[in-house]
N, C-alpha and C positions, 0 to 999 in steps of 0.2 A: 504493499498499500502506498510506494512510495508517493504516488499523488497524494496524498494527505498532508506527506511534510511539505511538498509542494506548493499546497494551497495555503496552509498556514503562513510558509515563507511570503507567499505573493500578500496576503493580509498583511502581515507585518510589515512588509516594503510598505504599501500602500498607505497604511497608517502614518508611519513616520517621514513618509517623503512628505505628507500633507503639512506639517510640522514648518519645512523650510520657508524661510521668511523671504520668500521670492514672490514677484509678480506674474511671471511666464504661465500662459496657458496650460504647459505641460504640467505644472504643479499645482496652480491654484484650480486645476479640474478634479484633483483629489477630493477637495470638498463636497462634491455635488453627493457620489454615490455613498454617503456615509451607511444609510441603512443598509444597503445592497451588502456591502465590506461587512457590515455586523453579522449580518445573518450569515454568510459566507464561511466568517470567521468562527461562529458558534458552533455549525456543520463542522469543523474542522476539527475545532476543540471537543465536541464528544467523540469523534472518532477516533482520535487521537488517544484519549482514554480509554476507549473500549478494543483498541489494536491490541491483538494478541503476540506482541513481540515485548522483548526484554528492554526495559529502559536503560539506554544508552544514555552517554552524556549529550550528545546531540540533540535526540528527542527531547532531553531534560531543557534543555538550553531553548528549545523552538516553544514547548509548552509554555515557560515562563514569559517569553516573548510577546507569546500570543495572547496569554493572560492582559498584561499591559496594553496591547492593542486592543482588544476588547474594552478594557475599563475606558481606554480615551473615548472608542467610538460611542460606549454605552453615555460618556457625559457631555457629548456634543448632541444627543440624539433623544434622550429620556426627559430632556424639559418640554418634548413636545408631545408628551403622555399624558394621561389621567392622574398617573400616582405623582406627578411634580405639582406645585403649588402653582394655583392659578396667579397670571400677572394681570388679569383684568376680570374683575367681578361682572355677576351675571344678574340684569335687571332683575328683579323681583316683579311677580305680577303686580302687587299692591304700587309698585312703583312706576309704571307704563305710562308714559306720558306722548303721545305721536306728535306733539308741537314742538318736543326736543328731540325727536329722531332723525337720523339720517340713513337713507338705505343706498347701497352701492351694488353694483354689478363691473368688476372688472375682467378684460377677456381679450386676451391677444388672439385675434382671429384667425392669423394664418392669411396672407395676403392673396396666395393662391387657393384659399379654401371658397368654395362657391356654393357653399351650404349656408346661403344667409339666413334661409328659413328658421334654421333650428336655434339661432342666436336669437332672431325675432319673437319665435315663439316662445323662449324662457323669459324675456324684457316683456311682453305681453302677459306671461304669467304670473310673475314676480312683481310688476309695477315699481322697479326701485327709482328713488327720488335723481341718481346720478347712474350715468352708465361711462366708462371709460374702456374704447376700443382701441388696441394697439397693433401695428401692422397693417393699417386699415388705411386704402389709397382712394383714388377717385371713383372705380368701382365698388367698392364697400360702402364710400358715401352714397352712392347713387341709390343702392341696395336699401340702406338704414333709411331713405327719406320718408318711408312709409309711417315712421315713430316719429317725426320732428312736429307733429298735430298736437302731440303729447309732452313735446319737450322743447317749449319756445327757447332757452337758454342751450346756445349750441357754440362750441369751439373746436373749427374744423381746420385741421392739418393732415391734409391728404399727400401723400408722398409715396414716391415708387423704389424705396429703398430699403424696406423693411421697417422703416422707422416714423410712418405715418402712426397718427393719433387722431381721436377723437373724442370729445367731451360732449357728452348731451343730459339737461338738467332740468328737471321740473322747478328746481328751486332757484331762485335770482342769483345770478353770478355779477361780481362787482370788481372792477381793479384787475380785468384779466390781462395777462399778458402770455404770449409765446415767446419762452427763451431760449438759447441755445447756448449752452453753459460752458461747454468746452468744446464743442464741434457744431459746426454748420450742417452738419448733416443731421444731428440728433435732437430733436425738439424736446423740450417739456413744458406742461404747462402749469402756470402758477396763477391761483385764482382765488376770491373770496365768496363761500357760499352762506347764504343767508338762510336759516333755518325758518321752519314756520313762525317760533316764537320771537323771530327777529334777532337771535343771537348769530353772528357772525364767525364763521369758520374759516381758518386759511388752509388752502388745499393745494396739494403739488403732485401732480401726475411726470411719472418718469418710467424712463424706457432706456436704459443706456447699454451699449455694446457688450456683450458677453467675451469672455476672453476665449478663443478658439483657433483652431488654425485658419479659417474661413471668416473670421470676423475681426477681433482683434487678436494682437500676439499676446497682450498681457492685458493683466484687469487694473492698470494703474489709471486709465480714464475713467472706466465704472467706479472704481472704488473713489477716486476723486469727486465726480459728481455727486455721488452718494452724500457723502460727506460735507461738501460745500453746502447742500440743502440742510443737512442736521447741523452745521454750524449756525445758518441763518435762523433755525428753529430756537437752538437753545436759547436766543435772546429775547424770544416773543413771549410774551404772557397772553395769550389767547391760544381759544380752541385750534385744535390743527389735526388733520391726515394728511398723511402721504402714502400713494397708492400705484402701482404699476408692477409691470414687469421687470424687475430689478435685475433679470440677469446672474442673480446670485441666491443661495439658500440662506434658510433663516438662521442655521447655526454657524455660517462661515465668520472669519475673523472680522470681515469690514461690516457685515448687517449688524452682528453685535456691538461694535465698536460705535457704529451710527444710533443704536439705541441709547448707548450711555452717553454719547455726545447731545442728541439732541431731546432727551426726556422722554421719546414716545414710546408707546407700551405695545406689546404683540400679542391679540388676543389667542392665538394658538398655542400659546405656553401655558400647560397644565392642562389642556383639553386632547388636540390631536392633530395629526399632519394633516395638510391641506395640500397633498402633494398632485401639482396641474400639471405637470410636464413628466412625460412624454404620454400623452393621451392615448398614445396605439399602443404602446408596450408595457402593460401592468408591473412588468418586472423591473422596469428600469423607470421609475418616477421619481421625482424629488418637487419641492418649493419654491416655486419661481416667480410665482404671481402672489404681491403680500399688501396689505392694509395694516399701515401703523398709526396709533393714534395716542392723541394729548391725555394725561392723566383725568380729566374731567369726563372723559367717555366709558361709560361700559357697555357690556356686550347685550345685545338682544339675542339675535339670530347671526349663525353664521355656517355656512355648508358649501360644498364645492357640487356647481352644476353638471348636468349629464353632458355628453359629448355633444358638440355641436360643429364636427367635422374640421376643425382646427389641431394642432398638436397641443394644443393648451387646453385644458379645461377652464370655463369660466368661475369666479368664487363670488360667492352672493355673501354680504354682511349687511348688519341692520346695527346701529349704534346708536345710542342715546347720552345726553350730556345731562350734566348736574353737580352742583358744587358736592353735593354727599359723597357722590363717587370719587372725586378728586381729594377729599380728606382720607378715603381708606385704600386707596392706589400710590403705591412709591414709585418713582421713576427710579430707573438703573444709576447705583453710584457711579459716580463719574470720578477720575483719578487725575493728576497732573500728566501722569502718564499717557492716560487716554488723550488728554489733550495736545500734549507735544506729537503722539502719535498722529494724529488726525489732521494736524496743521501742516506737517511733513507729507504727509499721502494727498493733502490738498495742493502744496507748493509743488511736488513731483506731478502731478497731475496738470497744473497752470504750467509749468515749463513745458512737457511733454507734449501739450497742446497747441504751445508756440511754435517749438519746433517742428511739429508737422506742417503746421500753416505755411511756415517760412517755406518748406521742401516743395510745397503744394503750389506756392506762388512761383518760385524758383523754376518749376516743372512747365506750369504754365505759360511764365514768361519765354522761355525756352521754345515753346512749341510756336507762340504769338509771333516770335522773331524768326523763326524757321517759315513760316505762313508769308511772313512780309517780305523776307526775301526772295522767295518764289520756288519752284521747281528748280532745281539742278540738273543741267544737260550737258551731257558729255559731248564735248568736239570730237571730230574725226579728223584724224589726221590724213 
């Protein structure tokens, strides 16, 4: 059963590989499949114990290292199970107040997905106050025009580069801006939502590039964009929600740092995973779509919606605001080291964005100069 040892070594290697403090995609990618690594490691652990062979030194070393790897993976994923303390309180029946509630659907629709009716059915069924679509282009905007009569406030950003987004709202939106924080290709929506009670809520809709061989070679810009928003939020004394496809998992170093910097809470902690990607492969799923909120919000309802033809599942969340919740919910504790790490990541992201902008301008100028000079014609002798 040499393959049991090979699986064990693979789990150990992936676990400790993910601890390397580097941003390259081939390192940061190990953050994503922690559940899968944990399950594989548990299987290997059981098989090592029941393997009917003498316990030599190599097998003992593997077992000890595997236990350490499993302990670390458990530390990362257990907070998103019911055995952990809930980070966000549940609104009791006698506390329900529709005037102070906000309901949201977040969905990465997948640009090439043409099953528009499936998402529209979910929207009509749940009637959320806000809908955020990601990867939505002009074709998706046209398809969703049927819901516009119910959503008078809209922020359309149709793009063909997989980073378009659309925000639809029943509630009034104020001071709306579409920002391109670190890249001219990656928009984000910043606005103020007015609840039925009249209370304003700051809303940030994000969709940074993932670290992957086909997108961004590292996570530097993704991390910086998230932390820039978190850095802005920490100085606000207002209700706040951040939502979108962050192309990062809830348990990653950056996402947890974002929570500590911003002071926002995650309603999944102490409840269950909301694994939204990949919708077509049940054994290869993790949480990429997120909704974080300030401490004055508590949870009314949260669930993953059915398949809508995309590679992501939609997420449906209902929150309710109130000072009573703020008094019993604590922000994650931020340290000076967190602040320093965040500022360094932000500065690194800004410098990288400026460098890429200069390189892109240089290439553009060279192309323009070549075009200006005209085609080169070889002279015959």
